[in-house]
C-alpha positions as CSV (number, residue, x, y, z in Angstrom):
1,M,-5.7,-29.5,-14.2
2,A,-3.2,-27.8,-12.3
3,E,-4.0,-23.8,-11.1
4,T,-0.7,-21.6,-11.7
5,G,-0.6,-18.0,-10.8
6,I,1.6,-15.2,-12.8
7,S,3.2,-14.8,-9.3
8,R,2.9,-15.5,-5.6
9,L,3.0,-12.5,-3.2
10,S,4.0,-13.8,0.4
11,S,4.7,-11.7,3.3
12,H,1.4,-11.7,5.3
13,T,1.4,-14.4,8.7
14,G,-2.4,-14.8,8.3
15,P,-5.0,-15.4,6.2
16,I,-6.1,-12.7,3.7
17,T,-9.5,-11.0,4.6
18,E,-9.6,-8.1,1.3
19,V,-7.6,-7.2,-1.7
20,A,-8.2,-3.9,-3.9
21,F,-6.1,-2.8,-7.2
22,M,-5.2,0.5,-7.6
23,D,-5.0,0.2,-11.2
24,S,-3.5,4.4,-11.7
25,Y,-0.5,3.0,-10.1
26,N,0.2,-0.7,-10.4
27,T,-0.5,-1.7,-6.7
28,L,-2.6,-4.5,-5.0
29,I,-3.7,-3.6,-1.6
30,S,-4.4,-6.2,0.8
31,S,-5.7,-6.8,4.8
32,S,-5.0,-9.8,6.5
33,E,-6.2,-11.6,10.1
34,D,-2.3,-10.5,11.3
35,T,-3.6,-7.1,11.8
36,C,-1.6,-5.9,9.1
37,I,-2.7,-3.8,5.6
38,K,0.1,-4.3,2.5
39,F,0.9,-2.9,-0.4
40,W,2.5,-4.0,-3.4
41,D,4.1,-2.9,-6.3
42,L,2.7,-5.8,-9.0
43,E,5.7,-4.9,-11.6
44,T,7.9,-6.2,-8.9
45,N,6.0,-8.0,-6.9
46,Y,7.6,-6.2,-4.0
47,C,5.8,-5.4,-0.4
48,F,7.0,-1.4,-0.4
49,K,4.8,-0.3,2.6
50,T,3.3,-2.5,5.8
51,L,0.3,-0.4,7.8
52,L,0.4,-1.0,11.3
53,G,-1.8,-0.1,13.8
54,H,-4.6,-2.2,14.2
55,R,-4.6,-4.4,17.4
56,T,-6.8,-7.3,15.9
57,E,-7.6,-8.5,12.3
58,V,-8.4,-6.3,9.5
59,W,-11.5,-7.2,8.0
60,D,-12.0,-5.0,5.3
61,F,-11.0,-1.5,3.9
62,V,-12.4,0.6,1.1
63,L,-10.5,3.2,-1.2
64,M,-12.1,6.7,-0.6
65,R,-11.7,9.7,-3.3
66,S,-9.8,8.6,-5.9
67,G,-7.7,6.3,-4.2
68,D,-6.4,9.5,-1.9
69,F,-7.8,8.1,1.3
70,L,-7.6,4.0,2.8
71,V,-10.6,3.6,5.7
72,T,-9.5,0.2,7.6
73,G,-11.7,-1.2,9.8
74,C,-10.8,-4.4,12.1
75,G,-12.5,-6.6,14.9
76,D,-12.1,-4.6,17.7
77,S,-14.6,-1.9,16.3
78,E,-12.0,0.9,15.3
79,L,-11.5,2.6,12.0
80,R,-8.5,4.0,10.9
81,V,-8.2,6.7,7.9
82,W,-5.1,6.9,6.0
83,N,-3.7,9.5,3.7
84,L,-2.6,8.5,0.8
85,Q,-0.2,10.4,-1.3
86,H,1.9,9.6,-4.5
87,R,4.4,11.7,-5.9
88,I,7.5,11.7,-8.3
89,V,10.7,12.7,-6.6
90,K,13.7,13.6,-8.9
91,N,16.6,11.6,-8.3
92,E,20.6,12.7,-8.8
93,P,21.7,11.2,-12.1
94,V,24.7,9.0,-11.5
95,T,27.3,8.9,-14.1
96,D,31.0,9.3,-14.7
97,A,30.7,11.6,-17.7
98,I,32.1,14.6,-18.0
99,D,29.9,16.6,-19.7
100,R,26.8,17.7,-17.5
101,E,24.3,17.6,-20.5
102,D,24.5,14.0,-21.1
103,E,23.2,13.1,-17.6
104,E,19.8,11.5,-18.0
105,E,17.3,12.3,-15.0
106,N,16.4,9.5,-13.1
107,D,12.3,10.2,-11.6
108,E,10.8,7.9,-9.3
109,L,7.2,7.2,-7.9
110,V,7.3,7.5,-4.1
111,N,4.1,6.0,-2.4
112,V,3.7,7.9,1.0
113,V,1.2,6.8,3.5
114,D,0.3,8.8,6.9
115,L,-2.1,7.7,9.6
116,I,-4.1,10.7,10.0
117,V,-7.1,9.6,12.2
118,A,-5.9,7.0,14.7
119,S,-8.9,5.5,15.3
120,L,-12.5,6.4,15.1
121,S,-15.0,4.1,17.7
122,I,-17.7,2.2,16.0
123,I,-20.7,2.2,18.4
124,C,-23.4,-0.3,17.7
125,L,-26.7,0.3,18.8
């Protein structure tokens, strides 16, 4: 029996090392041996953010504090801590109507990811 999926998320150039769901934002996070971490919108199957900064394979990551922070670990013994922010942005309504009261407001969830700690050295004894 052939296996099929709902969709194929293809953007990594190396093997996937870890995945995690952020249910409250309908987002999938993936890490890879290609040194990248990617954020996927599961409604559109679109990669809306790629985190760069590791110089070697990203082997694992963990979401902390209810998804506010992402800690990533790679093959060169570095950890990186990322601040994940999700906020609603008000878009200007687009309409040809003369009466401004008939305009609909268009809100958009914007995902912002900032690197807050460039790296933490891990000392193995």
